[in-house]
TORBALO-654728 format. One record per residue: residue number from 1; residue in three letters; x, y, z of N, C-alpha, C in turn. Coordinates in steps of 0.2 Angstrom, whole numbers, plus 5000, padded with zeros to 4 digits. Layout:
> k r n_east n_north n_up ca_east ca_north ca_up c_east c_north c_up
> NUM ala X Y Z X Y Z X Y Z
...
END
This chain:
> k r n_east n_north n_up ca_east ca_north ca_up c_east c_north c_up
> 1 met 4997 5037 5083 5002 5043 5084 5009 5040 5086
> 2 ser 5014 5043 5083 5021 5041 5083 5024 5042 5091
> 3 leu 5028 5037 5093 5031 5038 5099 5039 5040 5098
> 4 gln 5040 5042 5092 5047 5044 5091 5050 5049 5096
> 5 gly 5056 5048 5098 5059 5052 5103 5058 5051 5110
> 6 asp 5053 5047 5111 5051 5045 5118 5056 5041 5122
> 7 val 5055 5041 5128 5059 5036 5133 5054 5032 5136
> 8 cys 5055 5025 5135 5050 5020 5138 5054 5015 5142
> 9 met 5050 5012 5147 5053 5007 5151 5048 5001 5151
> 10 val 5051 4995 5150 5048 4989 5150 5050 4984 5155
> 11 thr 5045 4982 5160 5046 4978 5165 5046 4970 5162
> 12 gly 5049 4966 5165 5049 4959 5162 5052 4959 5155
> 13 ala 5057 4963 5154 5059 4964 5147 5063 4958 5144
> 14 cys 5065 4953 5149 5069 4947 5146 5064 4941 5146
> 15 gly 5058 4942 5148 5053 4937 5148 5051 4935 5141
> 16 phe 5046 4930 5140 5044 4928 5134 5040 4934 5130
> 17 leu 5036 4937 5133 5032 4943 5130 5037 4949 5130
> 18 gly 5040 4950 5135 5044 4957 5136 5049 4957 5131
> 19 glu 5053 4952 5129 5058 4952 5124 5055 4953 5117
> 20 arg 5050 4950 5116 5047 4951 5109 5044 4958 5108
> 21 leu 5041 4961 5114 5039 4968 5114 5045 4973 5113
> 22 val 5050 4972 5116 5056 4977 5115 5058 4976 5108
> 23 arg 5059 4970 5105 5061 4970 5098 5056 4973 5094
> 24 leu 5050 4973 5095 5045 4976 5090 5046 4984 5091
> 25 leu 5047 4986 5097 5047 4993 5098 5053 4996 5094
> 26 leu 5059 4992 5094 5065 4994 5091 5064 4994 5083
> 27 glu 5059 4989 5081 5058 4989 5073 5053 4994 5071
> 28 glu 5048 4996 5075 5043 5000 5073 5043 5007 5075
> 29 glu 5047 5009 5080 5047 5015 5082 5054 5018 5083
> 30 lys 5055 5024 5083 5062 5027 5085 5062 5030 5091
> 31 phe 5063 5026 5097 5063 5028 5103 5070 5031 5105
> 32 lys 5070 5036 5109 5076 5039 5111 5080 5034 5115
> 33 glu 5076 5031 5120 5079 5026 5124 5074 5021 5126
> 34 ile 5076 5015 5127 5071 5009 5130 5075 5006 5136
> 35 arg 5072 5006 5141 5075 5004 5147 5072 4997 5149
> 36 leu 5076 4992 5150 5074 4985 5151 5075 4984 5159
> 37 leu 5069 4982 5162 5069 4980 5169 5067 4973 5170
> 38 asp 5071 4969 5173 5070 4962 5174 5073 4960 5181
> 39 lys 5071 4955 5184 5074 4952 5190 5080 4949 5188
> 40 his 5080 4945 5183 5086 4942 5180 5087 4943 5173
> 41 val 5092 4948 5172 5093 4950 5165 5098 4945 5161
> 42 arg 5096 4942 5156 5099 4938 5152 5104 4941 5147
> 43 pro 5111 4940 5148 5115 4944 5143 5114 4942 5136
> 44 gln 5112 4936 5134 5111 4934 5127 5105 4938 5124
> 45 val 5100 4940 5128 5094 4944 5126 5096 4951 5125
> 46 val 5100 4954 5129 5103 4961 5128 5107 4961 5122
> 47 gln 5111 4956 5121 5116 4956 5115 5112 4956 5109
> 48 ser 5107 4951 5109 5103 4951 5103 5099 4957 5101
> 49 leu 5097 4961 5106 5093 4967 5105 5098 4973 5103
> 50 glu 5104 4973 5106 5109 4978 5104 5111 4977 5097
> 51 glu 5110 4972 5094 5112 4971 5086 5106 4974 5082
> 52 val 5100 4976 5085 5095 4979 5080 5093 4985 5083
> 53 arg 5096 4988 5088 5094 4994 5091 5094 5000 5087
> 54 gly 5099 5001 5082 5100 5007 5078 5102 5012 5083
> 55 asp 5099 5018 5083 5101 5024 5087 5098 5024 5093
> 56 thr 5093 5019 5095 5090 5019 5101 5095 5017 5107
> 57 val 5095 5020 5112 5099 5018 5118 5095 5013 5122
> 58 leu 5099 5007 5124 5096 5002 5128 5099 5002 5135
> 59 ser 5095 5003 5140 5098 5003 5147 5095 4998 5151
> 60 val 5099 4995 5155 5097 4989 5159 5097 4990 5166
> 61 phe 5091 4988 5169 5090 4989 5176 5088 4982 5179
> 62 glu 5092 4979 5183 5091 4972 5185 5089 4973 5193
> 63 gly 5084 4969 5195 5082 4970 5201 5074 4968 5202
> 64 asp 5072 4968 5208 5065 4966 5210 5060 4972 5209
> 65 ile 5054 4970 5206 5049 4975 5205 5047 4979 5211
> 66 arg 5048 4976 5217 5046 4979 5223 5051 4983 5226
> 67 asp 5057 4985 5222 5062 4989 5225 5060 4996 5222
> 68 arg 5058 5000 5227 5056 5007 5225 5061 5011 5222
> 69 glu 5067 5011 5225 5072 5015 5222 5074 5013 5215
> 70 leu 5074 5006 5214 5076 5004 5207 5070 5007 5202
> 71 leu 5064 5006 5204 5059 5009 5200 5059 5016 5199
> 72 arg 5061 5020 5204 5062 5027 5203 5068 5029 5197
> 73 gln 5073 5025 5198 5078 5026 5193 5076 5024 5186
> 74 ala 5072 5019 5185 5070 5016 5179 5065 5021 5176
> 75 cys 5061 5024 5180 5056 5028 5177 5057 5035 5176
> 76 gln 5063 5038 5179 5065 5045 5179 5066 5047 5172
> 77 gly 5062 5052 5170 5063 5054 5163 5059 5051 5158
> 78 ala 5056 5045 5159 5052 5041 5155 5045 5044 5154
> 79 ser 5042 5043 5148 5035 5045 5146 5030 5039 5146
> 80 leu 5033 5033 5146 5029 5027 5144 5031 5021 5148
> 81 val 5027 5017 5151 5029 5011 5154 5025 5005 5152
> 82 phe 5028 5000 5150 5024 4994 5148 5026 4989 5154
> 83 his 5021 4987 5158 5022 4983 5164 5020 4975 5162
> 84 thr 5024 4971 5159 5023 4964 5158 5025 4960 5163
> 85 ala 5029 4962 5168 5032 4958 5173 5027 4955 5177
> 86 ser 5027 4948 5179 5022 4945 5183 5025 4938 5185
> 87 leu 5022 4936 5191 5023 4929 5193 5017 4925 5191
> 88 ile 5019 4920 5186 5013 4916 5184 5013 4909 5187
> 89 asp 5007 4907 5190 5007 4901 5194 5000 4898 5194
> 90 val 4999 4893 5190 4992 4890 5189 4992 4883 5193
> 91 thr 4997 4882 5196 4997 4875 5200 4997 4875 5207
> 92 gly 4998 4882 5210 4998 4882 5217 5004 4881 5221
> 93 lys 5010 4881 5217 5016 4880 5220 5019 4886 5223
> 94 val 5017 4892 5221 5020 4898 5223 5016 4901 5229
> 95 asp 5019 4903 5235 5016 4905 5241 5012 4912 5239
> 96 tyr 5006 4912 5242 5002 4918 5240 5005 4925 5242
> 97 ser 5008 4925 5247 5012 4931 5249 5016 4934 5244
> 98 glu 5020 4929 5241 5025 4931 5235 5021 4933 5229
> 99 leu 5016 4929 5227 5012 4931 5221 5009 4938 5222
> 100 his 5006 4939 5228 5003 4946 5229 5008 4951 5230
> 101 gly 5014 4950 5232 5019 4955 5233 5022 4957 5226
> 102 val 5023 4952 5221 5025 4954 5215 5019 4957 5210
> 103 asn 5014 4953 5210 5009 4955 5205 5005 4961 5207
> 104 val 5003 4962 5214 4999 4967 5216 5003 4973 5219
> 105 lys 5007 4971 5224 5011 4976 5227 5016 4980 5222
> 106 gly 5019 4975 5218 5024 4978 5213 5020 4983 5208
> 107 thr 5014 4981 5206 5011 4985 5201 5009 4992 5205
> 108 gln 5007 4992 5211 5005 4998 5215 5011 5002 5216
> 109 leu 5017 4999 5217 5023 5003 5218 5025 5007 5211
> 110 leu 5024 5003 5206 5026 5005 5200 5022 5011 5198
> 111 leu 5015 5011 5199 5011 5016 5197 5012 5022 5202
> 112 glu 5014 5021 5208 5015 5027 5212 5022 5030 5210
> 113 thr 5026 5026 5207 5032 5029 5205 5031 5033 5198
> 114 cys 5027 5030 5194 5025 5034 5188 5022 5041 5189
> 115 ile 5018 5041 5194 5015 5047 5196 5020 5052 5199
> 116 gln 5025 5050 5203 5030 5054 5206 5035 5056 5200
> 117 glu 5036 5052 5195 5041 5054 5190 5037 5056 5184
> 118 ser 5031 5058 5184 5027 5061 5179 5027 5057 5172
> 119 val 5027 5050 5173 5026 5046 5167 5019 5046 5165
> 120 gly 5018 5048 5158 5011 5049 5156 5007 5043 5154
> 121 ser 5010 5038 5152 5006 5032 5149 5008 5026 5153
> 122 phe 5003 5021 5154 5005 5015 5158 5001 5010 5154
> 123 val 5004 5005 5151 5001 4999 5148 5002 4993 5153
> 124 tyr 4997 4990 5155 4997 4984 5160 4995 4978 5156
> 125 thr 5000 4973 5157 4998 4966 5154 4994 4962 5159
> 126 ser 4988 4961 5158 4984 4957 5162 4983 4950 5160
> 127 ser 4978 4947 5161 4977 4940 5158 4970 4938 5157
> 128 ile 4968 4934 5153 4962 4931 5152 4959 4928 5158
> 129 glu 4964 4926 5163 4962 4922 5169 4958 4927 5173
> 130 val 4958 4933 5173 4954 4937 5177 4946 4937 5175
> 131 ala 4945 4934 5169 4938 4934 5167 4934 4928 5168
> 132 gly 4937 4923 5172 4933 4917 5173 4938 4911 5174
> 133 pro 4935 4905 5174 4928 4904 5172 4923 4905 5178
> 134 asn 4917 4904 5177 4912 4905 5183 4912 4898 5186
> 135 pro 4908 4897 5192 4908 4891 5196 4905 4885 5192
> 136 asn 4901 4887 5187 4898 4881 5183 4903 4879 5177
> 137 gly 4908 4883 5176 4912 4882 5170 4909 4883 5163
> 138 asp 4904 4888 5163 4901 4890 5157 4905 4893 5152
> 139 pro 4905 4891 5146 4910 4894 5141 4907 4901 5139
> 140 val 4912 4905 5136 4910 4911 5133 4911 4910 5125
> 141 val 4906 4910 5121 4906 4909 5114 4905 4916 5111
> 142 asn 4910 4918 5107 4910 4924 5103 4909 4930 5107
> 143 gly 4911 4930 5113 4910 4936 5118 4915 4941 5117
> 144 asp 4914 4947 5120 4919 4952 5120 4919 4955 5127
> 145 glu 4922 4961 5127 4923 4964 5134 4916 4966 5137
> 146 ser 4911 4967 5133 4904 4969 5136 4900 4963 5137
> 147 thr 4902 4957 5136 4898 4951 5137 4897 4950 5145
> 148 pro 4891 4949 5147 4890 4948 5154 4892 4941 5156
> 149 tyr 4896 4941 5161 4899 4934 5163 4901 4935 5171
> 150 thr 4897 4932 5175 4899 4932 5182 4904 4926 5184
> 151 cys 4909 4928 5187 4914 4923 5189 4916 4923 5196
> 152 thr 4919 4917 5198 4922 4917 5205 4929 4914 5204
> 153 leu 4933 4918 5205 4940 4917 5204 4943 4912 5210
> 154 lys 4946 4907 5209 4948 4902 5214 4956 4902 5214
> 155 leu 4959 4903 5209 4966 4902 5209 4969 4909 5211
> 156 pro 4974 4908 5216 4978 4914 5218 4980 4919 5213
> 157 tyr 4983 4915 5208 4986 4919 5202 4981 4924 5199
> 158 ser 4975 4921 5198 4969 4925 5195 4967 4930 5199
> 159 arg 4967 4929 5205 4965 4934 5210 4970 4940 5210
> 160 thr 4976 4939 5210 4981 4944 5211 4981 4948 5204
> 161 lys 4980 4945 5198 4980 4948 5192 4974 4953 5192
> 162 thr 4968 4950 5194 4962 4954 5194 4964 4961 5199
> 163 glu 4966 4960 5205 4968 4965 5209 4972 4970 5206
> 164 ala 4978 4968 5203 4983 4972 5200 4979 4976 5194
> 165 glu 4975 4973 5190 4972 4976 5184 4967 4982 5187
> 166 gln 4964 4980 5192 4959 4986 5195 4963 4992 5197
> 167 ile 4969 4990 5200 4973 4996 5203 4976 5000 5197
> 168 ala 4978 4997 5191 4980 5000 5185 4975 5004 5182
> 169 leu 4969 5002 5182 4963 5005 5178 4961 5011 5183
> 170 gln 4961 5010 5189 4959 5015 5194 4963 5021 5194
> 171 ala 4969 5020 5192 4974 5025 5192 4973 5030 5186
> 172 gln 4969 5029 5181 4967 5033 5176 4965 5040 5178
> 173 glu 4969 5045 5175 4967 5052 5176 4970 5054 5183
> 174 glu 4975 5050 5186 4978 5052 5192 4983 5058 5190
> 175 val 4983 5063 5195 4987 5069 5193 4994 5068 5194
> 176 leu 4998 5069 5189 5006 5068 5190 5009 5074 5193
> 177 leu 5015 5073 5195 5019 5078 5199 5020 5084 5195
> 178 asn 5020 5083 5188 5021 5089 5184 5014 5092 5182
> 179 gly 5009 5090 5185 5002 5093 5183 4998 5089 5178
> 180 gly 5002 5085 5174 4998 5081 5169 4994 5076 5172
> 181 arg 4991 5072 5167 4986 5066 5170 4989 5060 5167
> 182 leu 4988 5054 5171 4991 5048 5169 4985 5044 5165
> 183 ala 4987 5041 5160 4983 5037 5155 4985 5030 5156
> 184 thr 4980 5025 5158 4982 5018 5159 4977 5014 5155
> 185 cys 4979 5008 5153 4975 5003 5150 4977 4996 5152
> 186 ala 4973 4991 5151 4975 4984 5153 4973 4980 5147
> 187 leu 4978 4975 5145 4977 4971 5140 4976 4964 5143
> 188 arg 4971 4960 5140 4970 4953 5143 4972 4948 5138
> 189 pro 4978 4946 5137 4980 4941 5132 4976 4934 5133
> 190 met 4975 4931 5128 4973 4924 5128 4979 4919 5129
> 191 tyr 4978 4913 5128 4984 4908 5129 4989 4911 5123
> 192 ile 4995 4913 5126 5000 4915 5121 5005 4910 5119
> 193 tyr 5006 4909 5113 5011 4904 5110 5016 4908 5105
> 194 gly 5021 4904 5104 5026 4907 5099 5033 4904 5101
> 195 glu 5038 4906 5097 5045 4904 5098 5047 4905 5105
> 196 gly 5050 4900 5108 5052 4900 5115 5047 4900 5120
> 197 cys 5041 4898 5119 5036 4898 5124 5037 4892 5128
> 198 arg 5039 4893 5135 5041 4887 5139 5035 4883 5141
> 199 phe 5029 4885 5141 5023 4881 5142 5021 4877 5136
> 200 leu 5022 4879 5130 5021 4875 5124 5026 4870 5124
> 201 leu 5032 4871 5125 5038 4866 5125 5036 4861 5131
> 202 gly 5033 4863 5136 5032 4858 5142 5026 4854 5139
> 203 his 5021 4856 5136 5016 4852 5133 5019 4847 5128
> 204 met 5024 4849 5124 5027 4845 5119 5031 4839 5123
> 205 ser 5034 4841 5128 5038 4836 5132 5034 4831 5135
> 206 asp 5028 4833 5138 5023 4829 5141 5021 4824 5135
> 207 gly 5019 4826 5130 5017 4822 5124 5022 4817 5122
> 208 ile 5028 4819 5122 5033 4814 5120 5034 4808 5125
> 209 arg 5034 4810 5132 5035 4806 5137 5028 4801 5137
> 210 asn 5023 4803 5135 5017 4800 5135 5015 4796 5129
> 211 gly 5020 4794 5125 5019 4790 5119 5016 4794 5113
> 212 asn 5018 4801 5113 5015 4805 5108 5007 4806 5108
> 213 val 5005 4806 5114 4998 4807 5116 4997 4813 5121
> 214 leu 4993 4818 5119 4991 4823 5124 4985 4822 5127
> 215 his 4984 4821 5134 4978 4820 5137 4975 4827 5139
> 216 arg 4968 4827 5139 4965 4833 5140 4959 4831 5145
> 217 thr 4958 4836 5150 4953 4835 5155 4946 4839 5153
> 218 ser 4947 4843 5148 4941 4847 5147 4937 4843 5142
> 219 arg 4931 4845 5140 4926 4842 5136 4929 4843 5129
> 220 arg 4927 4838 5124 4930 4838 5117 4927 4844 5114
> 221 glu 4921 4847 5115 4919 4852 5111 4922 4859 5114
> 222 ala 4925 4859 5119 4928 4865 5122 4934 4868 5117
> 223 arg 4934 4874 5116 4939 4877 5111 4942 4883 5115
> 224 val 4948 4885 5113 4951 4890 5115 4954 4895 5109
> 225 asn 4955 4901 5110 4957 4905 5105 4964 4908 5107
> 226 pro 4970 4904 5105 4976 4906 5106 4978 4912 5102
> 227 val 4983 4916 5105 4986 4922 5101 4993 4921 5101
> 228 tyr 4996 4923 5095 5003 4923 5094 5007 4929 5098
> 229 val 5012 4927 5100 5016 4932 5105 5017 4939 5101
> 230 gly 5019 4938 5094 5020 4944 5090 5014 4949 5090
> 231 asn 5008 4946 5090 5002 4949 5090 5000 4953 5096
> 232 val 5002 4949 5102 5001 4952 5109 5006 4958 5109
> 233 ala 5012 4958 5107 5017 4963 5107 5014 4969 5103
> 234 leu 5011 4968 5097 5009 4973 5093 5003 4976 5097
> 235 ala 4999 4973 5100 4993 4975 5104 4995 4980 5109
> 236 his 5001 4979 5112 5004 4984 5117 5006 4990 5114
> 237 leu 5009 4989 5108 5012 4995 5105 5006 5000 5102
> 238 leu 5001 4997 5100 4995 5000 5097 4991 5004 5103
> 239 ala 4991 5000 5109 4988 5003 5115 4992 5009 5117
> 240 ala 4999 5009 5117 5003 5015 5119 5002 5021 5114
> 241 arg 5001 5019 5108 5000 5025 5103 4993 5028 5105
> 242 ala 4988 5024 5106 4981 5026 5107 4981 5031 5114
> 243 leu 4985 5028 5119 4985 5032 5125 4988 5039 5124
> 244 lys 4993 5040 5120 4996 5046 5118 4992 5051 5114
> 245 asp 4987 5048 5110 4983 5052 5106 4976 5054 5109
> 246 pro 4976 5060 5111 4970 5063 5114 4964 5063 5110
> 247 ser 4964 5062 5103 4958 5062 5099 4956 5055 5097
> 248 ala 4959 5050 5101 4957 5043 5099 4950 5042 5101
> 249 glu 4947 5038 5096 4940 5036 5097 4939 5029 5096
> 250 pro 4936 5025 5101 4934 5028 5108 4940 5029 5112
> 251 pro 4939 5032 5117 4945 5033 5122 4947 5027 5125
> 252 ser 4954 5026 5125 4957 5019 5127 4959 5020 5134
> 253 gly 4960 5025 5137 4962 5026 5144 4957 5023 5149
> 254 gly 4960 5020 5154 4955 5017 5160 4951 5011 5157
> 255 thr 4953 5008 5152 4949 5002 5150 4953 4996 5149
> 256 ser 4950 4990 5150 4953 4983 5149 4951 4981 5142
> 257 thr 4955 4977 5139 4954 4975 5132 4957 4968 5131
> 258 thr 4952 4963 5129 4954 4956 5128 4958 4956 5122
> 259 ser 4964 4952 5122 4968 4952 5116 4968 4945 5113
> 260 pro 4963 4943 5109 4963 4937 5105 4966 4938 5098
> 261 thr 4967 4932 5095 4969 4933 5088 4962 4935 5084
> 262 thr 4963 4939 5078 4958 4941 5074 4955 4935 5069
> 263 his 4959 4930 5069 4957 4924 5064 4954 4919 5068
> 264 pro 4951 4914 5065 4948 4908 5068 4954 4904 5071
> 265 pro 4953 4900 5076 4958 4896 5079 4962 4892 5074
> 266 ser 4959 4889 5070 4962 4885 5065 4967 4889 5060
> 267 ala 4966 4895 5060 4970 4899 5056 4976 4902 5059
> 268 thr 4977 4901 5066 4983 4904 5069 4988 4899 5071
> 269 leu 4987 4893 5068 4992 4888 5070 4998 4888 5067
> 270 thr 5004 4888 5070 5010 4888 5067 5013 4880 5067
> 271 ser 5019 4879 5064 5021 4872 5064 5021 4869 5071
> 272 thr 5023 4873 5076 5024 4870 5082 5017 4867 5085
> 273 thr 5012 4872 5084 5005 4870 5086 5002 4864 5082
> 274 arg 5004 4864 5076 5002 4858 5071 5005 4852 5074
> 275 phe 5011 4852 5076 5015 4847 5079 5011 4844 5084
> 276 cys 5009 4848 5089 5005 4846 5095 4998 4843 5093
> 277 leu 4995 4846 5087 4989 4843 5085 4989 4836 5082
> 278 arg 4995 4835 5079 4996 4828 5077 4996 4823 5083
> 279 trp 4999 4825 5088 4999 4821 5094 4991 4820 5097
> 280 ala 4988 4826 5097 4981 4826 5099 4977 4821 5095
> 281 ser 4978 4821 5088 4974 4817 5084 4975 4810 5085
> 282 ala 4981 4808 5088 4983 4801 5090 4980 4799 5097
> 283 ser 4976 4804 5100 4974 4802 5107 4968 4797 5106
> 284 arg 4967 4794 5112 4962 4788 5112 4955 4792 5111
> 285 arg 4951 4788 5107 4944 4791 5105 4940 4791 5112
> 286 ser 4941 4786 5116 4938 4786 5123 4943 4787 5128
> 287 pro 4942 4792 5133 4947 4793 5138 4947 4787 5142
> 288 trp 4953 4787 5146 4955 4781 5150 4950 4780 5156
> 289 cys 4946 4785 5158 4941 4785 5162 4935 4790 5161
> 290 pro 4929 4789 5162 4924 4793 5161 4925 4801 5163
> 291 phe 4922 4805 5159 4924 4812 5161 4921 4814 5168
> 292 arg 4916 4812 5170 4913 4814 5177 4917 4811 5182
> 293 ser 4920 4805 5181 4925 4801 5185 4931 4805 5186
> 294 ser 4933 4808 5180 4940 4812 5180 4939 4818 5185
> 295 ile 4933 4822 5184 4931 4828 5188 4931 4826 5195
> 296 ser 4928 4820 5197 4927 4818 5204 4934 4817 5207
> 297 ser 4938 4814 5203 4945 4812 5206 4949 4818 5207
> 298 val 4949 4823 5202 4952 4829 5203 4950 4833 5209
> 299 ser 4943 4833 5210 4940 4837 5215 4942 4834 5222
> 300 ser 4942 4827 5222 4945 4824 5228 4952 4826 5230
> 301 trp 4956 4826 5225 4963 4827 5226 4964 4834 5228
> 302 ser 4960 4839 5225 4961 4846 5227 4959 4847 5234
> 303 cys 4954 4844 5236 4951 4844 5243 4957 4841 5248
> 304 cys 4959 4836 5246 4965 4832 5250 4971 4837 5251
> 305 arg 4972 4840 5245 4978 4845 5245 4977 4851 5250
> 306 arg 4971 4854 5249 4970 4859 5254 4970 4858 5261
> 307 cys 4967 4852 5263 4967 4850 5270 4974 4849 5273
> 308 ser 4978 4846 5268 4985 4844 5271 4990 4850 5270
> 309 arg 4988 4855 5267 4993 4861 5266 4997 4863 5272
> 310 pro 4993 4864 5278 4997 4866 5284 5003 4861 5286
> 311 phe 5003 4855 5283 5007 4850 5285 5012 4848 5280
> 312 arg 5010 4848 5274 5015 4846 5268 5013 4849 5262
> 313 gln 5018 4852 5258 5016 4854 5251 5018 4849 5246
> 314 phe 5014 4847 5242 5015 4843 5236 5011 4844 5231
> 315 thr 5013 4842 5225 5009 4843 5219 5009 4836 5215
> 316 leu 5004 4835 5210 5004 4830 5206 5010 4829 5202
> 317 pro 5013 4823 5200 5019 4823 5196 5018 4825 5189
END
């Protein structure tokens, strides 16, 4: 179903995924207005989007996702919200109260605002982090959303994304101020790569500094299914269209969906990932220490770090 003539708002609009999503919306739909909300709006991003916006109005809202008045202004008159904004932290550097405030409280405030402003559709960007791993680190092979998998989330980031996802899905069918019903869904992207990905660039920099060798701590047989940022953006657009279509089968409202690539991992590699693979192929055939010893060392370090946290914050270089 077309979204032509609608007004939508995108949180995290100047981020890696958010910018790509806005650009896709401008290319594929004829929105009346797209509102860009971000804590730090980058002028160069807005300028590049202005060049391709056509007749669509681009409005900028700069501020914190926890600012209720800002959210009210950004949502007023909108019919669709894409919530991609999030604090990402897989190293434990960010204080938990800040993570919870942005990822959970921010999502809660945004949903409350959507209800008050009668925004009909809400697409939440979750993460594959909410799905595991379990305490044994068991892999998921050819699984989908229905695959049984009991997990215990240890990372604060994973826990906050899980809580925010549950809040979003539980808001399905909430009564809006105008008497309508809210439709929500959550997308769980895999590892996202693509142009401008700061994580991928970080891995490349590490490999260069390490003599063109990428070290890995996982088993050699472990595999991941990365997904291109353009495909993730498209998944958001398709989800929004499905939420607006009452005849969609199966119903998409109130559901979470994993967003992998539809091709085998080897078929999704761009020149940048192939560049990284060339480094990986140059890695030592035998790791510098046995796998079990590596796990033991990491566990000891993690324990030491937790015990010393009240006195000192530090991370591995």
